[in-house]
VEXBA-431472 format. One record per atom (N, C-alpha, C): residue number from 1; residue in three letters; atom name; x, y, z. Coordinates in Angstrom, 1 decimal, padded with zeros to 4 digits. Atoms other than C-alpha are relative to their C-alpha. Layout:
BEGIN
+-----+------+------+--------+--------+--------+
: pos : code : site :      x :      y :      z :
+-----+------+------+--------+--------+--------+
: NUM :  ALA :   CA :      X :      Y :      Z :
...
+-----+------+------+--------+--------+--------+
//
This chain:
BEGIN
+-----+------+------+--------+--------+--------+
: pos : code : site :      x :      y :      z :
+-----+------+------+--------+--------+--------+
:   1 :  MET :    N :  000.1 : -001.5 :  000.0 :
:   1 :  MET :   CA :  021.2 : -006.7 :  028.5 :
:   1 :  MET :    C :  000.8 :  000.5 :  001.3 :
:   2 :  THR :    N : -000.8 : -000.7 : -001.1 :
:   2 :  THR :   CA :  023.3 : -004.4 :  030.7 :
:   2 :  THR :    C : -000.7 :  001.3 :  000.3 :
:   3 :  THR :    N :  000.5 : -001.3 : -000.4 :
:   3 :  THR :   CA :  022.2 : -001.4 :  032.6 :
:   3 :  THR :    C :  001.2 :  000.8 :  000.6 :
:   4 :  ILE :    N : -001.0 : -000.9 : -000.5 :
:   4 :  ILE :   CA :  024.6 :  001.6 :  033.1 :
:   4 :  ILE :    C : -000.5 :  001.4 :  000.2 :
:   5 :  SER :    N :  000.4 : -001.4 : -000.2 :
:   5 :  SER :   CA :  024.4 :  005.2 :  034.2 :
:   5 :  SER :    C :  000.4 :  000.8 : -001.2 :
:   6 :  GLN :    N : -000.4 : -000.9 :  001.1 :
:   6 :  GLN :   CA :  024.6 :  008.1 :  031.8 :
:   6 :  GLN :    C :  001.5 :  000.4 :  000.1 :
:   7 :  LYS :    N : -001.4 : -000.3 : -000.2 :
:   7 :  LYS :   CA :  028.0 :  009.0 :  033.3 :
:   7 :  LYS :    C :  000.9 : -001.1 : -000.6 :
:   8 :  THR :    N : -000.7 :  001.2 :  000.5 :
:   8 :  THR :   CA :  029.3 :  005.5 :  032.6 :
:   8 :  THR :    C : -000.1 : -000.1 : -001.5 :
:   9 :  ALA :    N :  000.2 :  000.0 :  001.5 :
:   9 :  ALA :   CA :  027.8 :  005.6 :  029.1 :
:   9 :  ALA :    C :  000.9 :  001.0 : -000.7 :
:  10 :  ARG :    N : -000.9 : -001.0 :  000.6 :
:  10 :  ARG :   CA :  029.7 :  008.8 :  028.3 :
:  10 :  ARG :    C :  001.4 : -000.4 :  000.0 :
:  11 :  GLU :    N : -001.4 :  000.5 : -000.1 :
:  11 :  GLU :   CA :  032.9 :  007.3 :  029.5 :
:  11 :  GLU :    C :  000.3 : -001.2 : -000.9 :
:  12 :  MET :    N : -000.2 :  001.2 :  000.8 :
:  12 :  MET :   CA :  032.4 :  004.1 :  027.5 :
:  12 :  MET :    C : -000.2 :  000.2 : -001.5 :
:  13 :  LEU :    N :  000.3 : -000.2 :  001.4 :
:  13 :  LEU :   CA :  031.4 :  005.7 :  024.2 :
:  13 :  LEU :    C :  001.2 : -000.2 : -001.0 :
:  14 :  GLY :    N : -001.1 :  000.2 :  000.8 :
:  14 :  GLY :   CA :  034.9 :  005.5 :  022.9 :
:  14 :  GLY :    C :  000.4 : -001.5 : -000.2 :
:  15 :  THR :    N : -000.3 :  001.4 :  000.1 :
:  15 :  THR :   CA :  034.9 :  001.7 :  023.3 :
:  15 :  THR :    C : -001.3 : -000.8 : -000.3 :
:  16 :  PRO :    N :  001.3 :  000.7 :  000.5 :
:  16 :  PRO :   CA :  032.0 :  000.2 :  021.2 :
:  16 :  PRO :    C : -000.2 : -001.4 :  000.4 :
:  17 :  GLN :    N :  000.1 :  001.5 : -000.4 :
:  17 :  GLN :   CA :  032.8 : -003.4 :  022.2 :
:  17 :  GLN :    C : -000.8 : -000.1 :  001.3 :
:  18 :  ASN :    N :  000.7 :  000.1 : -001.3 :
:  18 :  ASN :   CA :  031.3 : -002.6 :  025.6 :
:  18 :  ASN :    C : -001.5 :  000.0 : -000.2 :
:  19 :  PHE :    N :  001.4 : -000.1 :  000.3 :
:  19 :  PHE :   CA :  027.9 : -002.1 :  023.9 :
:  19 :  PHE :    C : -000.5 : -001.2 : -000.7 :
:  20 :  ARG :    N :  000.5 :  001.2 :  000.7 :
:  20 :  ARG :   CA :  027.6 : -005.6 :  022.3 :
:  20 :  ARG :    C : -001.0 : -000.6 :  000.9 :
:  21 :  GLY :    N :  001.1 :  000.6 : -000.8 :
:  21 :  GLY :   CA :  024.4 : -007.2 :  023.4 :
:  21 :  GLY :    C : -001.1 :  001.0 :  000.5 :
:  22 :  GLY :    N :  001.0 : -001.0 : -000.4 :
:  22 :  GLY :   CA :  022.5 : -003.9 :  024.1 :
:  22 :  GLY :    C :  000.3 :  000.5 :  001.4 :
:  23 :  VAL :    N : -000.2 : -000.6 : -001.3 :
:  23 :  VAL :   CA :  022.8 : -001.5 :  027.0 :
:  23 :  VAL :    C : -001.1 :  001.0 :  000.3 :
:  24 :  TYR :    N :  000.9 : -001.0 : -000.4 :
:  24 :  TYR :   CA :  020.2 :  000.4 :  028.9 :
:  24 :  TYR :    C :  000.8 :  001.0 :  000.8 :
:  25 :  VAL :    N : -000.7 : -001.1 : -000.7 :
:  25 :  VAL :   CA :  021.4 :  003.8 :  030.0 :
:  25 :  VAL :    C : -001.1 :  000.6 :  000.9 :
:  26 :  THR :    N :  001.0 : -000.5 : -001.0 :
:  26 :  THR :   CA :  019.7 :  005.1 :  033.2 :
:  26 :  THR :    C :  000.4 :  001.4 :  000.4 :
:  27 :  LYS :    N : -000.2 : -001.3 : -000.6 :
:  27 :  LYS :   CA :  019.3 :  008.5 :  034.7 :
:  27 :  LYS :    C : -000.8 :  000.0 :  001.3 :
:  28 :  ASN :    N :  000.7 :  000.1 : -001.3 :
:  28 :  ASN :   CA :  018.5 :  008.6 :  038.4 :
:  28 :  ASN :    C : -000.7 : -001.3 :  000.2 :
:  29 :  GLY :    N :  000.6 :  001.3 : -000.2 :
:  29 :  GLY :   CA :  017.8 :  004.9 :  038.3 :
:  29 :  GLY :    C : -001.1 : -000.4 : -001.0 :
:  30 :  ALA :    N :  001.1 :  000.3 :  000.9 :
:  30 :  ALA :   CA :  015.2 :  005.1 :  035.5 :
:  30 :  ALA :    C :  000.6 : -000.1 : -001.4 :
:  31 :  ALA :    N : -000.5 :  000.3 :  001.3 :
:  31 :  ALA :   CA :  015.9 :  003.7 :  032.0 :
:  31 :  ALA :    C : -000.4 :  001.2 : -000.9 :
:  32 :  GLU :    N :  000.2 : -001.2 :  000.8 :
:  32 :  GLU :   CA :  016.3 :  006.7 :  029.6 :
:  32 :  GLU :    C :  000.3 : -000.3 : -001.5 :
:  33 :  LEU :    N : -000.5 :  000.3 :  001.4 :
:  33 :  LEU :   CA :  018.0 :  005.1 :  026.5 :
:  33 :  LEU :    C :  000.4 : -001.4 : -000.1 :
:  34 :  PHE :    N : -000.5 :  001.3 :  000.3 :
:  34 :  PHE :   CA :  018.7 :  001.8 :  024.9 :
:  34 :  PHE :    C :  000.9 :  000.1 : -001.1 :
:  35 :  ILE :    N : -000.9 :  000.0 :  001.1 :
:  35 :  ILE :   CA :  021.8 :  001.4 :  022.8 :
:  35 :  ILE :    C :  000.2 : -001.5 : -000.4 :
:  36 :  GLN :    N : -000.2 :  001.3 :  000.5 :
:  36 :  GLN :   CA :  022.1 : -001.6 :  020.5 :
:  36 :  GLN :    C :  000.9 :  000.1 : -001.2 :
:  37 :  THR :    N : -000.9 :  000.0 :  001.1 :
:  37 :  THR :   CA :  024.5 : -002.6 :  017.8 :
:  37 :  THR :    C : -000.8 :  000.0 : -001.3 :
:  38 :  ALA :    N :  000.7 :  000.0 :  001.3 :
:  38 :  ALA :   CA :  023.7 : -002.3 :  014.1 :
:  38 :  ALA :    C : -000.5 : -001.4 : -000.3 :
:  39 :  GLU :    N :  000.4 :  001.4 :  000.3 :
:  39 :  GLU :   CA :  023.6 : -006.1 :  013.8 :
:  39 :  GLU :    C : -001.3 : -000.3 :  000.8 :
:  40 :  GLU :    N :  001.2 :  000.3 : -000.8 :
:  40 :  GLU :   CA :  021.0 : -006.3 :  016.6 :
:  40 :  GLU :    C : -001.2 :  000.7 : -000.6 :
:  41 :  ARG :    N :  001.1 : -000.7 :  000.6 :
:  41 :  ARG :   CA :  018.9 : -003.6 :  014.9 :
:  41 :  ARG :    C : -000.5 : -000.6 : -001.3 :
:  42 :  GLU :    N :  000.3 :  000.7 :  001.2 :
:  42 :  GLU :   CA :  019.1 : -005.3 :  011.6 :
:  42 :  GLU :    C : -000.8 : -001.3 :  000.2 :
:  43 :  ALA :    N :  000.7 :  001.2 : -000.4 :
:  43 :  ALA :   CA :  018.0 : -008.6 :  013.2 :
:  43 :  ALA :    C : -001.4 :  000.3 :  000.4 :
:  44 :  GLU :    N :  001.3 : -000.5 : -000.5 :
:  44 :  GLU :   CA :  015.2 : -006.8 :  014.9 :
:  44 :  GLU :    C : -001.0 :  000.3 : -001.1 :
:  45 :  LEU :    N :  000.8 : -000.4 :  001.1 :
:  45 :  LEU :   CA :  014.0 : -005.3 :  011.7 :
:  45 :  LEU :    C : -000.4 : -001.2 : -000.9 :
:  46 :  ALA :    N :  000.2 :  001.2 :  000.8 :
:  46 :  ALA :   CA :  014.3 : -008.6 :  009.8 :
:  46 :  ALA :    C : -001.1 : -000.8 :  000.7 :
:  47 :  GLU :    N :  001.0 :  000.7 : -000.7 :
:  47 :  GLU :   CA :  012.2 : -010.3 :  012.5 :
:  47 :  GLU :    C : -001.3 :  000.6 : -000.1 :
:  48 :  ARG :    N :  001.2 : -000.7 :  000.1 :
:  48 :  ARG :   CA :  009.6 : -007.6 :  012.4 :
:  48 :  ARG :    C : -000.6 : -000.2 : -001.4 :
:  49 :  HIS :    N :  000.5 :  000.2 :  001.3 :
:  49 :  HIS :   CA :  009.4 : -007.9 :  008.6 :
:  49 :  HIS :    C : -000.6 : -001.4 : -000.2 :
:  50 :  GLN :    N :  000.5 :  001.4 :  000.1 :
:  50 :  GLN :   CA :  009.0 : -011.7 :  008.8 :
:  50 :  GLN :    C : -001.3 : -000.1 :  000.7 :
:  51 :  GLN :    N :  001.2 :  000.1 : -000.7 :
:  51 :  GLN :   CA :  006.3 : -011.3 :  011.3 :
:  51 :  GLN :    C : -001.2 :  000.7 : -000.8 :
:  52 :  GLN :    N :  001.0 : -000.7 :  000.8 :
:  52 :  GLN :   CA :  004.5 : -008.8 :  009.1 :
:  52 :  GLN :    C : -000.4 : -000.9 : -001.2 :
:  53 :  GLN :    N :  000.3 :  000.9 :  001.1 :
:  53 :  GLN :   CA :  004.7 : -011.3 :  006.2 :
:  53 :  GLN :    C : -000.9 : -001.2 :  000.5 :
:  54 :  VAL :    N :  000.8 :  001.1 : -000.6 :
:  54 :  VAL :   CA :  003.3 : -014.1 :  008.4 :
:  54 :  VAL :    C : -001.4 :  000.5 :  000.2 :
:  55 :  ASN :    N :  001.3 : -000.6 : -000.3 :
:  55 :  ASN :   CA :  000.4 : -011.8 :  009.5 :
:  55 :  ASN :    C : -000.7 :  000.2 : -001.3 :
:  56 :  ALA :    N :  000.6 : -000.2 :  001.2 :
:  56 :  ALA :   CA : -000.3 : -010.9 :  005.9 :
:  56 :  ALA :    C : -000.5 : -001.3 : -000.6 :
:  57 :  MET :    N :  000.4 :  001.3 :  000.6 :
:  57 :  MET :   CA : -000.4 : -014.5 :  004.8 :
:  57 :  MET :    C : -001.2 : -000.6 :  000.8 :
:  58 :  LEU :    N :  001.1 :  000.5 : -000.8 :
:  58 :  LEU :   CA : -002.7 : -015.4 :  007.7 :
:  58 :  LEU :    C : -001.3 :  000.8 : -000.4 :
:  59 :  LYS :    N :  001.1 : -000.8 :  000.4 :
:  59 :  LYS :   CA : -005.0 : -012.5 :  006.7 :
:  59 :  LYS :    C : -000.6 : -000.5 : -001.4 :
:  60 :  LEU :    N :  000.4 :  000.5 :  001.3 :
:  60 :  LEU :   CA : -005.1 : -013.8 :  003.1 :
:  60 :  LEU :    C : -000.7 : -001.3 :  000.1 :
:  61 :  VAL :    N :  000.6 :  001.3 : -000.2 :
:  61 :  VAL :   CA : -005.9 : -017.3 :  004.3 :
:  61 :  VAL :    C : -001.4 :  000.2 :  000.6 :
:  62 :  SER :    N :  001.3 : -000.3 : -000.7 :
:  62 :  SER :   CA : -008.7 : -015.9 :  006.5 :
:  62 :  SER :    C : -001.0 :  000.5 : -001.0 :
:  63 :  LEU :    N :  000.8 : -000.5 :  001.0 :
:  63 :  LEU :   CA : -010.1 : -013.9 :  003.6 :
:  63 :  LEU :    C : -000.5 : -001.0 : -001.0 :
:  64 :  SER :    N :  000.4 :  001.1 :  000.9 :
:  64 :  SER :   CA : -010.0 : -016.9 :  001.3 :
:  64 :  SER :    C : -001.0 : -000.9 :  000.6 :
:  65 :  GLN :    N :  000.9 :  000.8 : -000.7 :
:  65 :  GLN :   CA : -011.7 : -019.0 :  003.8 :
:  65 :  GLN :    C : -001.4 :  000.6 :  000.1 :
:  66 :  HIS :    N :  001.3 : -000.8 : -000.1 :
:  66 :  HIS :   CA : -014.4 : -016.4 :  004.3 :
:  66 :  HIS :    C : -000.7 :  000.0 : -001.4 :
:  67 :  ASP :    N :  000.6 :  000.1 :  001.3 :
:  67 :  ASP :   CA : -014.9 : -016.2 :  000.5 :
:  67 :  ASP :    C : -000.6 : -001.3 : -000.4 :
:  68 :  PHE :    N :  000.4 :  001.3 :  000.4 :
:  68 :  PHE :   CA : -015.1 : -019.9 :  000.1 :
:  68 :  PHE :    C : -001.3 : -000.4 :  000.8 :
:  69 :  GLU :    N :  001.1 :  000.3 : -000.8 :
:  69 :  GLU :   CA : -017.6 : -020.2 :  003.0 :
:  69 :  GLU :    C : -001.3 :  000.7 : -000.6 :
:  70 :  ASN :    N :  001.1 : -000.7 :  000.5 :
:  70 :  ASN :   CA : -019.8 : -017.6 :  001.3 :
:  70 :  ASN :    C : -000.2 : -000.2 : -001.5 :
:  71 :  GLY :    N :  000.3 :  000.4 :  001.4 :
:  71 :  GLY :   CA : -019.7 : -019.3 : -002.1 :
:  71 :  GLY :    C :  000.7 :  000.8 : -001.1 :
:  72 :  ARG :    N : -000.8 : -000.8 :  001.0 :
:  72 :  ARG :   CA : -017.3 : -016.9 : -003.8 :
:  72 :  ARG :    C :  001.2 : -000.7 : -000.4 :
:  73 :  HIS :    N : -001.2 :  000.8 :  000.5 :
:  73 :  HIS :   CA : -015.1 : -019.4 : -005.5 :
:  73 :  HIS :    C : -000.4 : -000.7 : -001.3 :
:  74 :  GLU :    N :  000.3 :  000.8 :  001.2 :
:  74 :  GLU :   CA : -014.8 : -021.3 : -008.7 :
:  74 :  GLU :    C :  001.1 : -001.0 : -000.3 :
:  75 :  SER :    N : -001.0 :  001.0 :  000.2 :
:  75 :  SER :   CA : -013.0 : -024.3 : -010.0 :
:  75 :  SER :    C :  001.1 :  000.5 : -000.9 :
:  76 :  ALA :    N : -001.1 : -000.4 :  000.9 :
:  76 :  ALA :   CA : -009.7 : -024.1 : -011.9 :
:  76 :  ALA :    C : -000.5 :  000.1 : -001.4 :
:  77 :  ARG :    N :  000.5 : -000.1 :  001.3 :
:  77 :  ARG :   CA : -011.5 : -024.9 : -015.1 :
:  77 :  ARG :    C : -000.9 :  001.2 : -000.3 :
:  78 :  GLU :    N :  000.9 : -001.2 :  000.2 :
:  78 :  GLU :   CA : -014.1 : -022.2 : -014.6 :
:  78 :  GLU :    C :  000.9 :  001.3 :  000.0 :
:  79 :  LEU :    N : -000.9 : -001.2 :  000.0 :
:  79 :  LEU :   CA : -011.3 : -019.7 : -013.8 :
:  79 :  LEU :    C :  000.7 :  000.1 : -001.3 :
:  80 :  LEU :    N : -000.7 : -000.1 :  001.2 :
:  80 :  LEU :   CA : -009.3 : -020.6 : -016.9 :
:  80 :  LEU :    C : -001.0 :  000.4 : -001.2 :
:  81 :  ALA :    N :  000.9 : -000.3 :  001.0 :
:  81 :  ALA :   CA : -012.4 : -020.4 : -019.1 :
:  81 :  ALA :    C : -000.4 :  001.5 :  000.1 :
:  82 :  ARG :    N :  000.3 : -001.5 : -000.1 :
:  82 :  ARG :   CA : -013.3 : -016.9 : -017.7 :
:  82 :  ARG :    C :  001.2 :  000.8 : -000.4 :
:  83 :  ARG :    N : -001.2 : -000.8 :  000.4 :
:  83 :  ARG :   CA : -009.7 : -015.7 : -018.2 :
:  83 :  ARG :    C :  000.2 :  000.0 : -001.5 :
:  84 :  ARG :    N : -000.1 :  000.1 :  001.5 :
:  84 :  ARG :   CA : -009.7 : -017.0 : -021.8 :
:  84 :  ARG :    C : -001.0 :  000.9 : -000.7 :
:  85 :  SER :    N :  001.1 : -000.8 :  000.7 :
:  85 :  SER :   CA : -013.0 : -015.3 : -022.6 :
:  85 :  SER :    C :  000.3 :  001.5 :  000.2 :
:  86 :  GLU :    N : -000.4 : -001.4 : -000.2 :
:  86 :  GLU :   CA : -011.7 : -012.0 : -021.1 :
:  86 :  GLU :    C :  001.1 :  000.5 : -000.9 :
:  87 :  ARG :    N : -001.1 : -000.3 :  001.0 :
:  87 :  ARG :   CA : -008.6 : -012.1 : -023.3 :
:  87 :  ARG :    C : -000.6 :  000.3 : -001.4 :
:  88 :  ARG :    N :  000.6 : -000.1 :  001.3 :
:  88 :  ARG :   CA : -010.8 : -012.4 : -026.4 :
:  88 :  ARG :    C : -000.7 :  001.3 : -000.2 :
:  89 :  ARG :    N :  000.7 : -001.2 :  000.1 :
:  89 :  ARG :   CA : -012.6 : -009.2 : -025.6 :
:  89 :  ARG :    C :  000.8 :  001.2 : -000.5 :
+-----+------+------+--------+--------+--------+
//
């Protein structure tokens, strides 16, 4: 990451190659803006999506474990039999 002033950022806007890797733009020494490439943003969003998928899977595993511990489960044979009987209705 690079940190530059607003003045420098305005001067560099015509040369996007200077923004590869992300740039913090500061005003009076405080970070005001972060500029990143489209590739970086896409990678960030893909990583966030993957993390959401992992969290969802962990939640499903936790719920399944909880159901099993509370006796809310059935064997594959029982499940198939129940599904077949529901189809006949």
